[in-house]
Every structure is written in C-alpha cells, then in structure tokens.
N, C-alpha and C positions, 0 to 999 in steps of 0.2 A: 605208155605214160611218158610225159615230158621229163627231161632231165632237170635235176635241181641246179639252180644257178647261184653262184656266189655274189652277194651284194653287201652293201654297207649302209647301216642306218644311223642317223644322228640321234644320240641319246637326249639331246636338248630339245629338238623340234620334231623329231620323228621322220624327217625326210629321208628318202632312199637315194643311194648313189651307186653307180656301176663300178667305181674304183675308189680306192682310199686316197684321202688327202688330209693334210694337217688341219684344215679349216673347212667347216661346213659352208658351202656356197649359198645356202638358203638363209640361215640365221646368223652366220658369221662366228659361231662358237668354235673354239680351238680344241683339238684332241677329243672330239666327241663321236667320231665315226667308229662304229663297232661292226665286226664281221658277223654275217648271218647267212643262212641258206634259205633261198626262196624255193619252197617245194610246191609246185603247182597242184591245186586240188580241182575237183570237178566243178563244172560251171554252176551246178545246182547249189553246191556248198558255199560258193563265193558270191551268190546273188545278194544284193542289198535292196531292201524295200523301204520306202518312206524316208524320213529325215530325222534329225535330232528331236524335233518337236512332236513327231508322231502324227502329224496332220497330212492329209492328202494334198498333193501339190495342185492348187487351184489359184488362179489370179483373181484377186478381189480388190475393190476400192476400199479406202479407209472407212467409208460410211457403212459398209457391209460388215465390218469387223466389230464384234461385241467388245465393248470397253468396260464391261462390268468387272470390278475388282473383287476377288474372293476375300472373305473375312479372314483376318489373322487368327491363328490357333496358338494360344499361349502354351509354352512348354513347361510351365511351372518352375522355370529357372529364370528369375528376373534378369540376371546378368546376360544370359544367353539370348533372351528375348530382345534386349536392348541392342545387342550387336547385330542380330538378324533384322532389326528394323521394326520390331513390334510383335514378333512371333513367326510361326511357320506359315508358309503359303502352300496350298495344295498343288502338287505337281512340280514343286521346286526341287532342285538337286543341289545339295550343299557338300562341298569338299572340305574336310577338316584335316589339316596336316599338323605334325608335331613330332618332337623327338620321342624315341622309345621310352616308356615309363612316365611320360609327362602327365597322363590322365585322360587321353582321348577316349579310350574304351569305357573308362569309369563314368565320365560325364554323360556319355550317350546311353549307357546302361541305366543310369539314374533317370535320365529323361524319359526313356521308354517305360520304366516301371511307375513313374509318377504321373505320366500323361494318360489320363483315363478317357479323354475326349476322343481318342483314336485307337483303333485296333493296330497293334504294332507287331513287327517281326524283326528279330535280331539275327542276322546271318553272319556267322564267323567262319573264317578260313584259317585262323591261327590258333584257336583254342578248342578244346572239347566242350561238350555240353556240361560235363561235370565241373570243369574249371570255371565256366561262366556262372553256374549255379552256386558254387562255393563262394565266388566273389560277391554275388548278390546277397548271399546269406551273411557273409562277414560284414557287409556294409549295412545290414539291417533293412534291405529294400523289400517292398511288397512284390511278391513274385506270382501272385495268383493269375495275373493277366499277361505274364511274360511268355512270348512264343519264340522258340529258338530253332535254328537250323544250322547244321554244320555241312557246308557244301562249297566247292570252289568252281564248279562248272556253271557258267552263266546261263546256259540253256536250261539246266535243271533248276536253278534258282528261280528263273522267270516262270517256268511251268508250275512250280509249287506255289509261287507268289500269286499267280493268276487264280489258283484255286482258293488260297487263303484270303485274298483280297484285303491286305492290310492298308491302313491309311498312312502309316509311317514305317519306313524300312531303314535299317542300318546295315551297311556292307562293311565288314571289318576283316581284311582291308582290301582295297582295290588292287593292290600289288599281288595278291594271292589268287585273284579270279582269272579264269582263262575261258576261251571259247574253243569248241571242238573244230571249228572251221579253219583254224590256223595250226601249223605244226610247231611253231616256236614255243619256248618254255614260258610258263607263267612268270610275270614280272617283266617280260621284255616289252619294248616300246610298242610293237604291233599288238600284243595281247592286251596291254592296258588300254590302248586306244579303242580297239574293237569291243572289248568287254564293257568299257565305260559307255560307248555309243549305244549298245543294246540296253543298258540299264537306264540311261537318260531317256531313250525312246519309250521304254516301258513306263517310266514315271510320268511322262507327259501324256501318254495315251490313257493311263488309268487314273490320273490326278493323284498319284501317290507321292507324298513328301519323302525324300530320300537323303540320307547322310552317307557319304562315301569317306571312309577313313583312309588317309594317305600317309605313306612314310616320307621322310625328308632326307636329303643328302647331307654330307658333311658341311656343305656350304650353306645349309639352312633352307634350300629350295625343295619343292615337292619333287619326289622321284617320279620319273616317267616322262612322257612327251609333254611339251609345253602346251600342246593343243588340249590337253586334259582340262586345264584351267579355263580355256575358252568354251568348252562344251557345257560346263556347269553354270548354275545361276549365281552361286555364292562361294567364295573361297575364304576359309577361316584358318588362322594359324594359332595354335595353342602353344604358348611359350612359358619359359620359367626354368629355374634351376631344379632338376629332379631331386636334389637333396634338400631343397628349401621347401617352405610351406606354401608360398603364394604362386599362382599361375595367372597369366594374362591371356585373354582371348581377344583377337583383333581380326577385323575383316579387311582384306585387300581387294576384294571385289564383291559387290552386292547389287544385283539387278532390282532388288525390292527395298533398298534402303541406303543409308549413308555408310561411308567407310571410315568415318572419323570417330566411331564409338569404340570404347574398350570395355571389356568385361573382366572383373577381377574375382578370382576364386581362391579360397584357402583350403588346403588339403587337411582333412581331419580323419579321425578313426572311423567316421561314418560317411566317408566320401568327400566330394568337393562341395563346399558351401559358398554361395555368393557373398562378396564383401561389398556392401552398398556404399560405404564411405571409407575407402582405404586410406 
C-alpha cells in the first residue's frame, strides 16, 4: 500500500498544493491553505464515470440537441417561485445558504409538504426523524406524503433514492454528507466537492429537482470549495436577523431565470409566510 502524503488544500477554491504558503496560487486568497493527508485508495474506488450532467460524452451539432423546455413546477410558495424564475425545473440543483436558525430547513420542509405535484424525499444529516416530525407537527404541516431519510453517506442516499424515485429531494446539509471513496472527514473541501458531484450527476440523470442546504462562514459566503457554486444551477441566499421577523431570499446565480428578484418572508408560529407587498 502506498504511503500517505502530506498536502495542503485551499478552503476557498479547493486546489491542492504540495507545500504551504500564505497565498493560494490558484485563486489568490490569503491564509486559506489547510493541512491534510492524501491516503491513496484502490483504482476501482477512485474511478469516475460520466460528468456533472450525467450524459454520455458524445460530440453533437446544435441542430441535434433537443431545445424543448420542461414546464415549470410551482412550489406553492409564490415568493420562492419568483426567485427561482417561475418554479422548479426537473433535474435542476439549487444550493440554498444562510446563517444557522434563519429558516432554511423550515421553508424547504414547508415546500415538500405542500407540493403535491411531485413525490418528495427529505434527507437530513443533522436531525433525527423525530425532530423533523415534531417540527412539522408544530408548524401544522400536512405530513401524509412526507418521506424522510436520516443518512450521511452519499452512496447509501443515492441507492435508496434510486428505489424511491422522488421528483424532488432536499439534502440537509451538504456539509454533513460524505463519500466512502475518500478518507477525509465530512465537511472537508474534498468531501463536499465529491459528494456534491455525485448528487448533481444523479439529479441530471434521473431528472430529479434537488435542493442542497449549505452553511455559511462568518464572512457570509458558502462554506466549502468555490467550485460548489459552479456545479449547481441556482445559488440562493436566505438572509435576515434571526431575532427579527422578516427574511429575504435572493438569487446570486440562476441558470433558469433572472438574479434581480427578491423574495420576502415573515416568520410566524405556523412557519414562513410570503409577503407579497412588503
């Protein structure tokens, strides 16, 4: 077995370096290089197939590409639909970031319970099934169609999702998900990058709409490699004062709509309610 090698990865862009320096030579960020061990695994475990879109690599002309647009799927949350550009798109991956306690899990749980047009699956790596159930009960949400899974291994999640065949999935949160093919701890740059790549590939192959919940740093940026935002179709930020009533949802990237729309929500005893005229 090959000997483990010491390396340094950039927490901002995910690039690898053989020695430490104060500035990342790839992205230019300062004091972002972190020490890690590169433990070689078998060739079979590290093989990668396909790409982020899940399609077989074939060269085509533009005339051979189907330009049919899938219809939008309303989420029953008017403010969320407006920020998304009119609703969900099958096969799209949406990354939602925000401070702890801001309401990310609440708004997505509401969306899953109220959206009856799609079979849905809520995957949580931070709470137990009982905690999610009690929150849904406290908010008075309909739970007869709510399907839950507590799992953090991405391979197990995808195997179970392939059998369940949901039209909409929520992964809460991407920082808790890991792949068995890497030895690093969950939440590390490499784990987030590889786990997200597998989830994005699954969403594209099965035309499953997917929400990824992401933590943010003290600076207000999404935790993890910068490439995470490039891999997904839409990046949303949920903002506001945790002690206040109002929340703002804004898009900083959207491949299916504009990024100049804002959604305003008010926190009530029955969850987040859209404010159409703030």
